[in-house]
C-alpha positions as CSV (number, residue, x, y, z in Angstrom):
1,M,-12.9,-1.4,-18.1
2,V,-16.2,0.1,-16.3
3,K,-18.0,-2.9,-16.4
4,D,-15.1,-4.5,-14.1
5,L,-16.5,-2.2,-11.4
6,K,-19.7,-4.2,-11.0
7,G,-20.0,-5.6,-7.5
8,K,-16.9,-3.6,-6.3
9,K,-16.4,-0.8,-3.9
10,I,-16.2,2.7,-5.1
11,A,-15.5,6.0,-3.1
12,F,-16.9,9.1,-3.8
13,G,-16.3,12.3,-2.1
14,S,-17.2,13.2,1.6
15,S,-19.6,15.7,0.4
16,A,-22.7,14.0,-1.3
17,G,-23.9,15.9,-4.1
18,S,-20.6,17.2,-5.0
19,T,-20.4,17.6,-8.9
20,S,-16.7,16.8,-9.0
21,T,-16.4,14.0,-6.8
22,H,-19.7,12.5,-6.6
23,L,-22.6,13.5,-9.1
24,G,-20.1,13.7,-12.1
25,P,-18.4,10.4,-11.5
26,A,-21.6,8.6,-10.7
27,Q,-23.2,9.7,-14.1
28,A,-20.1,8.6,-15.8
29,L,-20.5,5.4,-14.6
30,A,-24.3,5.6,-15.3
31,D,-23.6,6.4,-18.6
32,Q,-21.6,2.9,-19.0
33,G,-24.5,1.1,-17.6
34,L,-23.6,0.6,-14.0
35,K,-26.7,1.6,-11.7
36,Y,-25.8,3.9,-8.6
37,S,-25.6,1.3,-5.2
38,D,-27.4,-1.5,-7.3
39,D,-24.5,-2.5,-9.0
40,Y,-21.7,-1.1,-6.9
41,Q,-21.3,-0.4,-3.3
42,S,-20.8,3.5,-2.9
43,L,-18.8,4.9,-0.3
44,H,-18.5,8.7,0.7
45,I,-15.5,9.3,2.3
46,D,-12.5,12.0,2.2
47,R,-10.7,12.1,-1.1
48,N,-6.7,11.6,0.7
49,V,-8.3,8.4,2.6
50,A,-10.1,7.1,-0.4
51,I,-6.7,7.3,-2.4
52,Q,-4.9,5.4,0.5
53,A,-7.6,2.9,0.7
54,L,-7.1,2.2,-3.0
55,I,-3.6,1.8,-2.9
56,D,-4.0,-0.7,0.2
57,G,-6.3,-2.6,-1.8
58,D,-9.6,-1.8,0.6
59,L,-11.1,0.1,-2.7
60,D,-11.8,-0.7,-6.0
61,A,-12.0,2.9,-7.5
62,V,-12.2,6.6,-6.5
63,G,-14.7,8.9,-8.3
64,M,-12.9,12.4,-9.1
65,S,-12.5,15.0,-11.5
66,F,-9.8,15.7,-13.7
67,D,-8.9,18.7,-11.5
68,H,-7.9,16.4,-8.7
69,L,-5.1,14.5,-10.8
70,P,-1.9,15.9,-11.1
71,Q,-1.3,17.6,-14.4
72,R,2.1,16.8,-16.4
73,S,3.7,18.5,-19.2
74,A,4.4,16.8,-22.4
75,D,7.9,15.8,-21.0
76,G,6.2,14.2,-18.1
77,E,7.3,17.1,-15.6
78,R,4.5,17.9,-13.2
79,K,3.0,21.1,-13.6
80,G,2.2,23.7,-10.7
C-alpha cells in the first residue's frame, strides 16, 4: 500500500521535472497523502540503476509511468 512508503527511499527518473518518471509518480503519491520529500526520501537516478537497486533491496520503490513497464497480451506473452 502507498501509505507503507512513508519514511522509505523512492527513486524518480534522473531527469527532474520529467512528467513520466518524476512529476506524475510524485503527484500520484501526493494524491494518496504522501508529501514529496517530507514523507519519503526522494532520489533522482537513472531508471535502470533504480530498478537494480530495487531488486538489491537498496530502494523501496521506483516512480515510472505505465509506458516503462513491459506490456503483455492476455495470454501472458510479452508484446513488442
